[in-house]
FITI-211446 format. One line per field, with one value per residue: x, y, z of N, C-alpha, C, O in turn; residue number from 1. Coordinates in steps of 0.2 Angstrom, whole numbers, plus 5000, padded with zeros to 4 digits. Layout:
// FITI-211446
nu	(X  ...)
nv	(Y  ...)
nw	(Z  ...)
cau	(X  ...)
cav	(Y  ...)
caw	(Z  ...)
cu	(X  ...)
cv	(Y  ...)
cw	(Z  ...)
ou	(X  ...)
ov	(Y  ...)
ow	(Z  ...)
i	(NUM  ...)
// end
This chain:
// FITI-211446
nu	(5121  5114  5123  5125  5112  5111  5121  5116  5105  5095  5097  5088  5083  5082  5073  5061  5059  5057  5045  5036  5036  5030  5017  5013  5013  5003  4992  4992  4988  4975  4970  4971  4962  4950  4950  4949  4937  4928  4931  4926  4913  4910  4913  4903  4891  4892  4895  4885  4872  4872  4884  4892  4888  4893  4907  4911  4920  4933  4934  4933  4945  4954  4951  4954  4968  4972  4967  4975  4988  4986  4984  4996  5004  4998  5001  5015  5016  5010  5019  5030  5026  5028  5042  5043  5035  5043  5054  5047  5043  5056  5061  5051  5054  5067  5064  5057  5067  5076  5067  5066  5079  5081  5072  5078  5090  5085  5079  5091  5098  5089  5090  5103  5103  5096  5103  5111  5102  5096  5107  5108  5095  5097  5107  5101  5091  5099  5105  5093  5090  5101  5099  5087  5091  5101  5092  5084  5094  5097  5085  5084  5095  5090  5079  5085  5093  5083  5077  5088  5089  5077  5079  5090  5083  5074  5083  5089  5078  5075  5086  5086  5074  5078  5088  5081  5073  5084  5089  5078  5077  5089  5088  5078  5078  5082  5070  5061  5066  5064  5050  5047  5053  5045  5032  5035  5037  5025  5010  4996  4980  4969  4973  4974  4961  4950  4948  4934  4935  4946  4953  4950  4962  4972  4970  4972  4986  4991  4987  4994  5007  5008  5005  5017  5027  5023  5025  5039  5044  5039  5047  5060  5059  5057  5070  5078  5073  5077  5091  5093  5089  5098  5110  5105  5105  5119  5124  5118  5124  5137  5134  5131  5144  5150  5145  5145  5147  5142  5140  5138  5126  5118  5118  5111  5098  5096  5095  5084  5074  5075  5071  5058  5052  5054  5046  5033  5032  5032  5020  5012  5014  5009  4996  4993  4995  4985  4974  4975  4974  4961  4954  4957  4950  4937  4936  4938  4926  4917  4920  4917  4903  4899  4903  4895  4883  4884  4886  4873  4865  4870  4866  4853  4851  4856  4846  4835  4839  4840  4827  4821  4828  4823  4809  4810  4816  4804  4795  4802  4801  4787  4785  4792  4784  4773  4777  4781  4768  4762  4770  4767  4753  4754  4761  4750  4741  4747  4747  4734  4728  4736  4730  4718  4720  4724)
nv	(4627  4638  4648  4646  4649  4662  4667  4665  4673  4688  4705  4717  4729  4726  4716  4722  4730  4721  4715  4726  4727  4715  4717  4728  4722  4713  4721  4728  4717  4715  4727  4726  4716  4721  4733  4726  4720  4731  4738  4729  4730  4744  4744  4736  4743  4756  4756  4755  4743  4740  4744  4735  4723  4724  4726  4714  4704  4710  4716  4705  4698  4708  4708  4695  4695  4704  4698  4687  4693  4699  4688  4681  4690  4689  4676  4676  4685  4677  4666  4672  4675  4664  4665  4678  4676  4667  4675  4685  4677  4674  4687  4690  4680  4684  4697  4693  4686  4697  4705  4697  4696  4710  4711  4703  4709  4721  4716  4711  4723  4730  4722  4723  4737  4738  4736  4748  4758  4755  4759  4773  4777  4774  4783  4796  4795  4796  4809  4817  4814  4820  4833  4836  4835  4846  4856  4856  4859  4872  4878  4878  4886  4898  4901  4902  4914  4923  4924  4929  4942  4948  4949  4958  4969  4972  4976  4987  4996  4999  5005  5016  5022  5026  5035  5045  5050  5055  5065  5073  5078  5085  5095  5103  5115  5124  5123  5129  5142  5145  5145  5155  5166  5166  5169  5181  5189  5187  5194  5192  5183  5191  5204  5205  5206  5218  5234  5243  5257  5261  5269  5265  5265  5264  5252  5244  5246  5241  5227  5223  5225  5215  5204  5204  5202  5189  5182  5184  5176  5164  5162  5162  5150  5141  5142  5138  5125  5120  5121  5112  5100  5099  5097  5085  5076  5077  5071  5059  5053  5052  5043  5032  5029  5026  5015  5008  5018  5025  5039  5047  5041  5045  5059  5060  5056  5066  5077  5073  5074  5088  5093  5088  5095  5108  5107  5106  5118  5126  5122  5127  5141  5143  5140  5150  5161  5157  5159  5173  5178  5173  5181  5194  5192  5192  5204  5212  5209  5214  5227  5230  5228  5238  5249  5248  5249  5263  5269  5267  5274  5287  5289  5289  5300  5310  5310  5314  5327  5333  5332  5340  5353  5355  5357  5368  5378  5379  5384  5396  5403  5404  5413  5424  5427  5431  5442  5451  5453  5459  5471  5477  5480  5489  5499  5503  5507  5518  5527  5530  5539  5550  5554  5557  5569  5578)
nw	(4859  4862  4859  4845  4840  4843  4835  4822  4822  4817  4815  4824  4817  4803  4804  4807  4796  4786  4791  4790  4776  4772  4777  4769  4756  4758  4760  4747  4739  4743  4739  4725  4721  4725  4717  4704  4705  4706  4694  4684  4688  4685  4671  4666  4670  4665  4651  4636  4630  4616  4612  4619  4614  4601  4603  4610  4607  4607  4619  4627  4624  4629  4643  4647  4645  4654  4666  4667  4668  4681  4689  4688  4695  4708  4711  4712  4723  4733  4733  4738  4751  4762  4764  4770  4781  4789  4792  4799  4810  4816  4820  4830  4839  4842  4848  4859  4867  4869  4877  4889  4893  4896  4907  4916  4919  4924  4936  4943  4944  4953  4964  4968  4971  4983  4996  4995  4995  5008  5016  5013  5018  5032  5034  5032  5042  5054  5051  5053  5066  5072  5069  5075  5089  5089  5087  5098  5108  5104  5106  5120  5123  5118  5126  5139  5136  5133  5146  5153  5146  5150  5164  5164  5158  5167  5178  5171  5170  5183  5187  5179  5183  5196  5193  5186  5197  5205  5197  5195  5208  5209  5200  5204  5209  5198  5190  5199  5199  5185  5185  5194  5186  5175  5181  5186  5174  5167  5168  5180  5176  5180  5178  5165  5160  5154  5162  5168  5170  5163  5148  5131  5123  5132  5137  5125  5123  5135  5134  5122  5126  5136  5128  5120  5130  5134  5122  5121  5132  5128  5117  5123  5131  5121  5114  5125  5126  5113  5115  5125  5119  5109  5117  5122  5111  5108  5120  5118  5107  5113  5122  5114  5109  5121  5129  5142  5151  5165  5169  5158  5154  5165  5163  5151  5155  5164  5156  5148  5158  5160  5148  5147  5158  5153  5142  5148  5155  5144  5138  5148  5147  5134  5136  5144  5136  5126  5134  5136  5123  5120  5129  5124  5112  5116  5122  5111  5103  5112  5112  5098  5098  5107  5100  5089  5095  5100  5087  5082  5092  5089  5076  5078  5087  5078  5068  5076  5080  5068  5064  5074  5071  5059  5062  5071  5062  5053  5062  5065  5053  5051  5062  5058  5047  5053  5061  5050  5045  5056  5057  5045  5048  5058  5051  5043  5052  5057  5046  5044  5054  5051  5038  5042  5049  5040)
cau	(5115  5112  5128  5123  5106  5113  5125  5112  5100  5095  5097  5081  5081  5081  5067  5056  5058  5053  5038  5032  5035  5025  5011  5012  5011  4996  4987  4992  4985  4968  4968  4971  4956  4945  4950  4947  4929  4925  4932  4921  4906  4909  4912  4896  4886  4893  4895  4878  4871  4873  4892  4895  4887  4898  4914  4912  4926  4939  4933  4935  4952  4958  4950  4958  4975  4972  4966  4981  4993  4985  4984  5003  5007  4996  5005  5022  5016  5009  5025  5035  5023  5031  5048  5042  5032  5048  5057  5043  5044  5063  5061  5047  5058  5073  5062  5055  5073  5078  5063  5068  5086  5081  5069  5082  5095  5082  5079  5098  5099  5085  5093  5110  5102  5093  5108  5113  5096  5095  5112  5106  5090  5100  5111  5096  5088  5104  5105  5087  5091  5106  5096  5082  5095  5103  5086  5082  5099  5096  5079  5086  5099  5086  5075  5090  5095  5077  5077  5094  5087  5071  5082  5094  5079  5071  5088  5090  5072  5075  5092  5083  5069  5082  5092  5076  5072  5089  5090  5073  5078  5095  5087  5071  5080  5082  5063  5057  5068  5061  5043  5047  5054  5038  5027  5037  5036  5019  5005  4990  4974  4964  4976  4973  4955  4949  4944  4929  4937  4952  4951  4952  4969  4977  4969  4975  4993  4993  4986  4999  5013  5007  5006  5024  5030  5022  5029  5046  5045  5039  5053  5066  5058  5059  5077  5081  5072  5082  5098  5093  5088  5105  5114  5103  5107  5126  5125  5116  5130  5142  5132  5132  5151  5152  5138  5146  5149  5136  5140  5134  5119  5115  5118  5106  5092  5095  5093  5077  5070  5075  5067  5051  5050  5053  5040  5028  5032  5030  5013  5008  5014  5005  4989  4991  4994  4979  4969  4975  4971  4953  4951  4957  4945  4931  4936  4937  4919  4913  4921  4913  4896  4898  4904  4889  4877  4886  4884  4865  4863  4872  4862  4846  4851  4856  4839  4831  4842  4838  4819  4820  4830  4818  4803  4812  4816  4798  4792  4805  4798  4780  4785  4794  4779  4768  4780  4780  4761  4761  4773  4762  4747  4756  4762  4744  4737  4750  4745  4727  4727  4739  4726  4712  4722  4725)
cav	(4628  4645  4652  4645  4652  4669  4669  4665  4678  4694  4712  4720  4734  4723  4712  4727  4732  4715  4715  4732  4726  4710  4720  4732  4717  4710  4727  4729  4712  4716  4732  4724  4712  4726  4737  4722  4720  4738  4739  4725  4733  4750  4743  4733  4748  4762  4755  4753  4736  4740  4744  4729  4717  4725  4725  4709  4700  4714  4717  4698  4697  4712  4706  4689  4696  4708  4694  4683  4697  4700  4681  4680  4695  4687  4670  4678  4687  4671  4662  4676  4675  4660  4668  4683  4674  4664  4681  4688  4673  4675  4693  4689  4676  4689  4702  4690  4685  4704  4707  4693  4698  4716  4710  4700  4714  4726  4713  4711  4730  4731  4718  4727  4744  4737  4738  4755  4762  4755  4763  4780  4778  4775  4790  4801  4795  4798  4816  4820  4814  4825  4840  4837  4836  4853  4861  4856  4863  4879  4881  4879  4892  4904  4902  4905  4921  4927  4925  4934  4948  4950  4951  4964  4974  4975  4980  4994  5000  5001  5010  5022  5026  5029  5041  5050  5053  5059  5071  5078  5082  5089  5101  5106  5123  5127  5123  5134  5148  5147  5146  5162  5171  5166  5172  5188  5192  5186  5196  5187  5184  5197  5210  5205  5208  5226  5237  5248  5264  5263  5271  5260  5266  5262  5245  5241  5246  5236  5221  5222  5224  5208  5198  5204  5198  5181  5179  5183  5171  5158  5161  5160  5143  5137  5142  5133  5118  5118  5120  5105  5095  5098  5093  5078  5073  5076  5066  5052  5051  5050  5036  5026  5028  5024  5012  5006  5024  5027  5046  5049  5039  5050  5066  5059  5056  5073  5081  5071  5077  5095  5094  5087  5101  5114  5106  5107  5125  5129  5121  5132  5147  5143  5140  5157  5165  5156  5163  5180  5179  5173  5187  5199  5192  5194  5211  5215  5208  5218  5234  5231  5228  5244  5254  5247  5253  5270  5272  5267  5279  5293  5290  5291  5307  5314  5310  5318  5334  5335  5334  5346  5359  5357  5360  5375  5382  5380  5389  5403  5405  5406  5418  5429  5430  5435  5448  5455  5455  5464  5477  5480  5482  5495  5505  5505  5511  5525  5531  5532  5545  5556  5555  5560  5575  5582)
caw	(4855  4862  4855  4838  4839  4843  4829  4816  4823  4813  4818  4825  4813  4797  4805  4807  4789  4783  4793  4786  4768  4772  4778  4763  4751  4759  4758  4740  4736  4744  4735  4718  4720  4725  4710  4699  4705  4704  4686  4681  4689  4681  4664  4664  4671  4661  4643  4634  4628  4609  4611  4622  4609  4595  4605  4615  4606  4609  4627  4631  4624  4634  4650  4648  4646  4661  4672  4667  4672  4688  4692  4689  4700  4714  4712  4714  4730  4737  4734  4743  4758  4767  4767  4774  4788  4792  4794  4805  4816  4818  4823  4836  4844  4845  4852  4866  4870  4872  4883  4894  4896  4899  4913  4921  4921  4929  4943  4946  4947  4959  4970  4970  4974  4990  5002  4995  4998  5015  5019  5013  5023  5039  5035  5033  5049  5058  5051  5056  5073  5074  5068  5081  5095  5088  5087  5105  5111  5102  5110  5127  5124  5117  5132  5144  5134  5134  5153  5155  5144  5154  5170  5162  5156  5174  5181  5168  5171  5190  5187  5175  5188  5202  5190  5185  5203  5207  5193  5196  5214  5208  5196  5206  5210  5192  5188  5203  5197  5179  5186  5196  5181  5171  5185  5186  5168  5164  5173  5181  5172  5182  5175  5157  5158  5153  5168  5165  5171  5159  5141  5126  5120  5137  5137  5120  5124  5140  5131  5117  5130  5139  5123  5118  5135  5134  5116  5122  5136  5124  5112  5127  5132  5115  5113  5130  5124  5108  5117  5129  5114  5106  5122  5123  5105  5109  5125  5116  5103  5117  5126  5109  5109  5128  5132  5148  5155  5169  5170  5152  5154  5170  5159  5146  5159  5167  5150  5147  5163  5159  5142  5149  5162  5149  5138  5153  5156  5137  5137  5153  5144  5128  5139  5147  5130  5123  5138  5135  5116  5120  5133  5119  5107  5119  5123  5104  5102  5116  5109  5092  5100  5110  5094  5085  5099  5099  5081  5081  5096  5086  5070  5081  5089  5072  5065  5081  5079  5061  5064  5078  5068  5053  5066  5073  5056  5051  5067  5064  5047  5053  5066  5054  5043  5058  5062  5044  5045  5061  5055  5040  5051  5062  5047  5040  5057  5058  5040  5044  5058  5047  5033  5045  5051  5034)
cu	(5113  5116  5126  5117  5107  5117  5121  5106  5101  5094  5089  5078  5079  5074  5061  5054  5055  5046  5033  5031  5030  5018  5009  5010  5004  4990  4986  4988  4977  4966  4967  4964  4950  4944  4947  4939  4926  4926  4927  4914  4905  4909  4906  4891  4886  4892  4888  4878  4873  4881  4895  4894  4892  4905  4915  4918  4933  4939  4935  4942  4956  4957  4953  4965  4976  4972  4972  4987  4992  4986  4992  5006  5005  5000  5012  5022  5015  5015  5030  5032  5027  5038  5047  5039  5038  5052  5054  5044  5051  5063  5057  5051  5064  5070  5060  5061  5076  5074  5065  5074  5085  5077  5074  5088  5091  5081  5085  5100  5096  5088  5100  5109  5099  5097  5110  5108  5095  5100  5110  5100  5092  5104  5106  5093  5093  5105  5099  5087  5095  5103  5091  5086  5098  5098  5084  5087  5098  5090  5080  5090  5095  5082  5079  5092  5089  5076  5082  5092  5082  5074  5086  5089  5076  5076  5089  5084  5073  5081  5090  5079  5073  5086  5087  5075  5077  5090  5084  5074  5084  5093  5080  5072  5079  5074  5060  5059  5065  5054  5043  5048  5047  5033  5028  5035  5029  5014  4999  4984  4969  4967  4975  4966  4954  4945  4939  4931  4942  4949  4953  4959  4973  4976  4972  4983  4995  4993  4992  5006  5013  5008  5013  5028  5029  5025  5036  5048  5044  5045  5059  5065  5059  5066  5081  5080  5076  5089  5098  5093  5095  5110  5112  5105  5115  5127  5123  5121  5136  5140  5132  5139  5153  5146  5139  5147  5142  5135  5136  5127  5115  5113  5112  5099  5091  5092  5086  5072  5069  5070  5059  5048  5049  5047  5033  5027  5030  5023  5009  5008  5010  4997  4987  4990  4987  4973  4968  4972  4963  4950  4951  4952  4938  4930  4935  4929  4915  4914  4917  4906  4895  4899  4897  4883  4878  4884  4876  4862  4864  4868  4855  4846  4852  4850  4835  4833  4840  4831  4818  4822  4825  4811  4805  4813  4809  4794  4795  4802  4791  4780  4787  4788  4774  4771  4780  4773  4759  4764  4769  4756  4749  4757  4755  4740  4740  4748  4738  4725  4730  4734  4720  4714  4722  4718)
cv	(4635  4649  4652  4649  4660  4671  4670  4670  4684  4700  4714  4725  4731  4719  4717  4729  4727  4715  4720  4730  4720  4713  4724  4728  4715  4715  4728  4724  4713  4721  4731  4721  4717  4730  4733  4721  4726  4740  4735  4728  4739  4749  4740  4738  4754  4761  4752  4746  4735  4739  4738  4723  4718  4723  4719  4705  4704  4715  4710  4697  4701  4710  4700  4690  4700  4703  4689  4687  4698  4693  4680  4684  4692  4680  4671  4681  4682  4667  4666  4676  4671  4662  4673  4681  4671  4670  4684  4684  4674  4681  4693  4686  4681  4694  4699  4689  4692  4706  4703  4695  4705  4716  4708  4705  4719  4723  4713  4718  4732  4728  4721  4733  4743  4739  4745  4759  4761  4759  4771  4782  4779  4781  4796  4801  4798  4806  4819  4820  4819  4832  4841  4838  4844  4858  4861  4860  4870  4882  4882  4885  4898  4906  4905  4912  4925  4929  4930  4941  4951  4953  4958  4970  4977  4979  4987  4998  5003  5006  5017  5026  5029  5035  5047  5054  5058  5065  5076  5082  5086  5096  5104  5113  5127  5128  5128  5141  5150  5149  5153  5167  5172  5170  5179  5192  5192  5188  5191  5188  5189  5203  5211  5207  5216  5228  5242  5255  5266  5265  5265  5260  5263  5254  5241  5241  5241  5229  5219  5221  5217  5203  5198  5200  5191  5178  5179  5177  5164  5156  5159  5153  5139  5136  5137  5126  5115  5116  5113  5099  5093  5095  5086  5074  5071  5071  5059  5049  5048  5043  5030  5024  5024  5021  5010  5012  5026  5035  5049  5047  5044  5057  5065  5060  5063  5078  5080  5074  5085  5097  5093  5093  5107  5113  5108  5114  5129  5128  5126  5139  5148  5143  5147  5162  5164  5159  5170  5182  5178  5179  5193  5199  5194  5201  5215  5215  5213  5226  5235  5231  5235  5250  5254  5251  5260  5273  5272  5273  5286  5294  5292  5298  5312  5315  5315  5325  5337  5337  5340  5353  5361  5360  5367  5380  5384  5385  5396  5406  5408  5412  5425  5432  5434  5442  5453  5457  5460  5471  5481  5483  5489  5501  5508  5510  5518  5529  5533  5538  5551  5558  5559  5568  5580  5584)
cw	(4856  4859  4847  4836  4839  4837  4823  4816  4818  4817  4819  4820  4806  4798  4804  4800  4785  4785  4790  4779  4768  4772  4772  4757  4752  4758  4751  4736  4737  4740  4728  4717  4720  4719  4704  4699  4703  4697  4682  4682  4685  4674  4662  4665  4666  4653  4641  4631  4621  4608  4614  4617  4603  4597  4610  4614  4608  4617  4630  4630  4629  4641  4652  4649  4653  4667  4672  4670  4679  4692  4693  4694  4707  4716  4715  4721  4735  4738  4738  4750  4763  4769  4771  4781  4792  4796  4800  4811  4820  4822  4830  4841  4847  4850  4859  4870  4873  4878  4889  4897  4899  4906  4918  4923  4926  4936  4946  4948  4953  4965  4972  4973  4981  4996  5002  4997  5005  5019  5019  5017  5030  5040  5036  5039  5054  5058  5054  5063  5076  5074  5073  5087  5095  5089  5095  5109  5110  5105  5117  5128  5123  5123  5138  5142  5135  5142  5155  5152  5148  5161  5169  5161  5163  5178  5178  5170  5178  5191  5184  5180  5193  5199  5189  5191  5206  5203  5194  5203  5214  5205  5198  5207  5203  5189  5192  5201  5190  5180  5189  5191  5177  5174  5185  5180  5165  5170  5174  5176  5173  5179  5168  5155  5158  5159  5165  5165  5166  5152  5137  5124  5125  5138  5131  5121  5129  5137  5126  5121  5133  5134  5121  5123  5135  5128  5117  5127  5133  5120  5117  5129  5127  5113  5118  5128  5118  5110  5121  5124  5111  5111  5123  5117  5106  5114  5123  5111  5107  5121  5121  5109  5116  5131  5139  5153  5159  5169  5164  5152  5159  5166  5154  5150  5162  5162  5148  5152  5162  5153  5143  5153  5158  5144  5142  5154  5149  5136  5142  5150  5138  5131  5141  5141  5126  5127  5137  5128  5116  5124  5128  5114  5110  5120  5116  5102  5106  5114  5103  5094  5103  5104  5090  5088  5099  5093  5080  5085  5092  5080  5073  5083  5083  5069  5070  5080  5073  5061  5068  5075  5062  5056  5068  5067  5053  5056  5066  5058  5048  5057  5062  5050  5047  5060  5056  5044  5050  5060  5050  5043  5055  5057  5044  5046  5058  5052  5041  5048  5054  5041  5036  5047  5045  5031)
ou	(5111  5114  5127  5117  5104  5116  5122  5102  5106  5091  5086  5072  5074  5070  5055  5048  5050  5042  5028  5026  5026  5014  5003  5005  5000  4985  4981  4984  4973  4960  4962  4961  4946  4939  4943  4936  4921  4921  4924  4910  4900  4905  4903  4886  4881  4889  4885  4883  4877  4883  4900  4899  4895  4908  4920  4922  4937  4945  4939  4945  4961  4962  4956  4968  4981  4975  4974  4991  4997  4988  4994  5010  5009  5001  5014  5026  5017  5016  5034  5036  5028  5039  5051  5041  5038  5054  5057  5045  5051  5066  5059  5051  5065  5073  5061  5061  5078  5077  5065  5075  5089  5079  5074  5089  5095  5082  5086  5102  5098  5088  5101  5113  5099  5096  5111  5109  5093  5099  5111  5100  5090  5103  5108  5091  5091  5105  5100  5085  5094  5104  5090  5084  5098  5099  5082  5085  5099  5090  5078  5089  5096  5081  5077  5092  5090  5075  5081  5093  5082  5072  5085  5091  5075  5075  5090  5085  5071  5080  5091  5079  5072  5086  5089  5074  5076  5092  5086  5073  5084  5095  5077  5068  5076  5072  5056  5055  5063  5051  5038  5045  5045  5029  5024  5033  5026  5014  4998  4984  4966  4963  4975  4965  4957  4940  4940  4928  4944  4944  4957  4962  4978  4981  4976  4986  5000  4997  4994  5010  5018  5012  5016  5033  5034  5028  5040  5053  5048  5047  5063  5070  5062  5069  5085  5084  5078  5092  5103  5096  5097  5113  5116  5108  5118  5132  5126  5122  5139  5145  5134  5141  5157  5143  5134  5148  5138  5129  5132  5123  5109  5108  5108  5094  5085  5088  5082  5067  5064  5066  5055  5042  5044  5043  5029  5021  5026  5019  5004  5003  5006  4993  4982  4986  4984  4968  4963  4969  4960  4945  4947  4949  4934  4925  4931  4927  4910  4909  4914  4902  4890  4895  4895  4879  4873  4881  4874  4858  4860  4865  4852  4841  4849  4848  4831  4828  4838  4828  4814  4819  4824  4809  4800  4810  4807  4791  4791  4801  4789  4776  4785  4788  4771  4767  4778  4771  4756  4761  4769  4754  4745  4755  4754  4737  4737  4748  4737  4722  4728  4733  4717  4710  4721  4717)
ov	(4639  4654  4657  4652  4663  4677  4674  4670  4686  4699  4713  4725  4733  4719  4715  4730  4729  4713  4719  4732  4721  4711  4724  4730  4714  4714  4729  4725  4712  4721  4733  4722  4716  4731  4735  4722  4726  4742  4738  4728  4740  4752  4742  4738  4756  4765  4748  4743  4730  4735  4735  4719  4713  4720  4720  4703  4701  4714  4710  4695  4699  4711  4699  4688  4698  4704  4688  4684  4697  4693  4677  4682  4692  4679  4668  4679  4682  4664  4662  4678  4673  4662  4674  4684  4672  4670  4686  4687  4674  4682  4696  4688  4680  4695  4703  4689  4692  4709  4706  4695  4706  4719  4710  4705  4721  4726  4714  4719  4735  4731  4721  4736  4748  4743  4748  4764  4766  4762  4774  4787  4783  4784  4800  4807  4801  4810  4825  4824  4822  4836  4847  4843  4847  4863  4867  4864  4875  4888  4887  4889  4903  4911  4909  4917  4931  4934  4935  4946  4958  4958  4962  4976  4983  4984  4992  5004  5009  5011  5022  5032  5035  5041  5052  5060  5063  5071  5082  5088  5092  5101  5108  5117  5132  5133  5132  5145  5156  5153  5157  5173  5177  5174  5183  5198  5197  5186  5187  5193  5192  5208  5216  5210  5219  5226  5245  5259  5272  5263  5261  5254  5259  5251  5236  5236  5237  5224  5213  5216  5214  5198  5192  5197  5187  5173  5174  5174  5159  5151  5155  5149  5133  5131  5133  5122  5110  5112  5109  5094  5088  5090  5082  5068  5066  5066  5054  5043  5043  5039  5025  5018  5020  5024  5010  5011  5028  5037  5053  5051  5045  5060  5070  5063  5065  5081  5084  5077  5087  5101  5097  5095  5110  5118  5111  5117  5133  5133  5128  5142  5153  5146  5150  5166  5168  5162  5173  5187  5182  5181  5197  5204  5197  5204  5220  5219  5216  5229  5241  5235  5238  5254  5259  5254  5264  5278  5277  5276  5290  5300  5296  5301  5317  5321  5319  5330  5343  5342  5344  5358  5366  5365  5372  5386  5390  5390  5401  5412  5413  5417  5430  5438  5439  5446  5459  5463  5465  5476  5487  5489  5494  5506  5514  5515  5522  5535  5539  5542  5557  5564  5564  5572  5586  5587)
ow	(4851  4856  4844  4830  4835  4835  4819  4812  4816  4822  4814  4818  4803  4793  4802  4798  4782  4781  4788  4776  4763  4768  4770  4753  4747  4755  4749  4732  4732  4737  4724  4712  4716  4717  4700  4693  4700  4694  4678  4677  4682  4670  4657  4661  4664  4650  4644  4629  4619  4605  4611  4617  4601  4593  4614  4619  4612  4620  4635  4635  4632  4645  4657  4654  4656  4671  4678  4675  4683  4698  4698  4698  4712  4722  4719  4725  4740  4744  4742  4754  4769  4775  4776  4786  4798  4801  4805  4817  4826  4828  4835  4847  4853  4855  4864  4876  4879  4882  4895  4904  4904  4911  4924  4929  4930  4941  4952  4954  4957  4971  4978  4977  4985  5000  5007  5001  5008  5024  5024  5020  5034  5045  5040  5042  5059  5063  5057  5066  5081  5078  5076  5091  5100  5093  5097  5114  5114  5108  5120  5133  5126  5125  5141  5146  5137  5144  5159  5156  5149  5163  5173  5163  5164  5180  5182  5171  5180  5194  5187  5180  5195  5202  5190  5192  5208  5206  5194  5203  5217  5207  5194  5206  5203  5186  5189  5200  5189  5177  5187  5191  5175  5171  5186  5180  5163  5175  5170  5173  5169  5177  5165  5150  5162  5161  5159  5161  5165  5150  5139  5123  5124  5138  5133  5119  5128  5139  5126  5119  5133  5136  5120  5122  5136  5128  5115  5126  5134  5119  5114  5129  5127  5112  5117  5129  5118  5108  5120  5126  5110  5109  5124  5118  5104  5113  5125  5112  5106  5122  5123  5108  5116  5135  5143  5159  5155  5170  5164  5150  5158  5168  5154  5147  5162  5163  5146  5150  5163  5153  5141  5152  5159  5143  5139  5153  5150  5134  5140  5150  5137  5128  5140  5141  5124  5124  5136  5127  5113  5122  5128  5112  5106  5119  5116  5099  5103  5113  5101  5090  5101  5104  5088  5085  5098  5092  5077  5083  5092  5079  5069  5082  5083  5067  5067  5079  5072  5058  5066  5075  5061  5054  5067  5068  5051  5054  5067  5058  5046  5056  5064  5049  5045  5060  5057  5042  5049  5061  5050  5041  5055  5058  5043  5044  5060  5053  5038  5046  5055  5040  5033  5046  5046  5027)
i	(1  2  3  4  5  6  7  8  9  10  11  12  13  14  15  16  17  18  19  20  21  22  23  24  25  26  27  28  29  30  31  32  33  34  35  36  37  38  39  40  41  42  43  44  45  46  47  48  49  50  51  52  53  54  55  56  57  58  59  60  61  62  63  64  65  66  67  68  69  70  71  72  73  74  75  76  77  78  79  80  81  82  83  84  85  86  87  88  89  90  91  92  93  94  95  96  97  98  99  100  101  102  103  104  105  106  107  108  109  110  111  112  113  114  115  116  117  118  119  120  121  122  123  124  125  126  127  128  129  130  131  132  133  134  135  136  137  138  139  140  141  142  143  144  145  146  147  148  149  150  151  152  153  154  155  156  157  158  159  160  161  162  163  164  165  166  167  168  169  170  171  172  173  174  175  176  177  178  179  180  181  182  183  184  185  186  187  188  189  190  191  192  193  194  195  196  197  198  199  200  201  202  203  204  205  206  207  208  209  210  211  212  213  214  215  216  217  218  219  220  221  222  223  224  225  226  227  228  229  230  231  232  233  234  235  236  237  238  239  240  241  242  243  244  245  246  247  248  249  250  251  252  253  254  255  256  257  258  259  260  261  262  263  264  265  266  267  268  269  270  271  272  273  274  275  276  277  278  279  280  281  282  283  284  285  286  287  288  289  290  291  292  293  294  295  296  297  298  299  300  301  302  303  304  305  306  307  308  309  310  311  312  313  314  315  316  317  318  319  320  321  322  323  324  325  326  327  328  329  330  331  332  333  334  335  336  337  338  339  340  341  342)
// end
């Protein structure tokens, strides 16, 4: 029975088309009825009464024919409705059978997927467990490596400290010699200060000479520092090539100690030069003040001398006038007795 029913069934595509046609026919029937009512209303409302009375016979005949045609169309549509309903019922039954079969297939697929999914879950759990174990092993190895690195770092720092002490003791003689040279070339701070009994020109010459000596010492110290830095870089490259060689490492540390000592000496020389420059600035300021004082004194003395010379010139002029007056009086006195004698 099931096979016979399946053979006589219709395809779902055709059934869908028939259902749509059915619905369209029903809608068209309803629309025709509404139009007929509206037409009757409009004709009665729009046409005046006089014209309606005159053309009643014509209008009646036309309306009767129109109604007959519409009724025939409606009868045909109503006769075709049962066939369409049968076809719709057949399509609905086919669709219900298809949904049942699809649901049963889905349930069978789900039942067949359950063991496969369980296997995949077990496999994933085993993989996660293995990854956790590997992570724990890696963490333990990392902890051990960190401990070993800390121990090696401590040993390296201890060896470095011992090497620094040994190199400092070895090159103490060179440092003392450099210090003696610097002390020999650079005069003490007391000699840099200007003495009150020396002349300004001699002071300037001595100060310039001292500054030139200090600059030469600084240039020599800078050249030695550059040389040691170059040696340090060279030895550093050698140490990178020979990491396990202890002699190169000791050379590097020795050069580092030398460079530090030279930097310290250079700083000392710079301090001395700074002190000398400050002293020179102070001396220059003092000389400027003295010069200004001398200039003010000279200007005051010039003014005094000028005023005194002006006064002396006035006194001399007044005395010359008095002398002229006296000479005139003497001449007159000499002339008066001569006149009396005559």
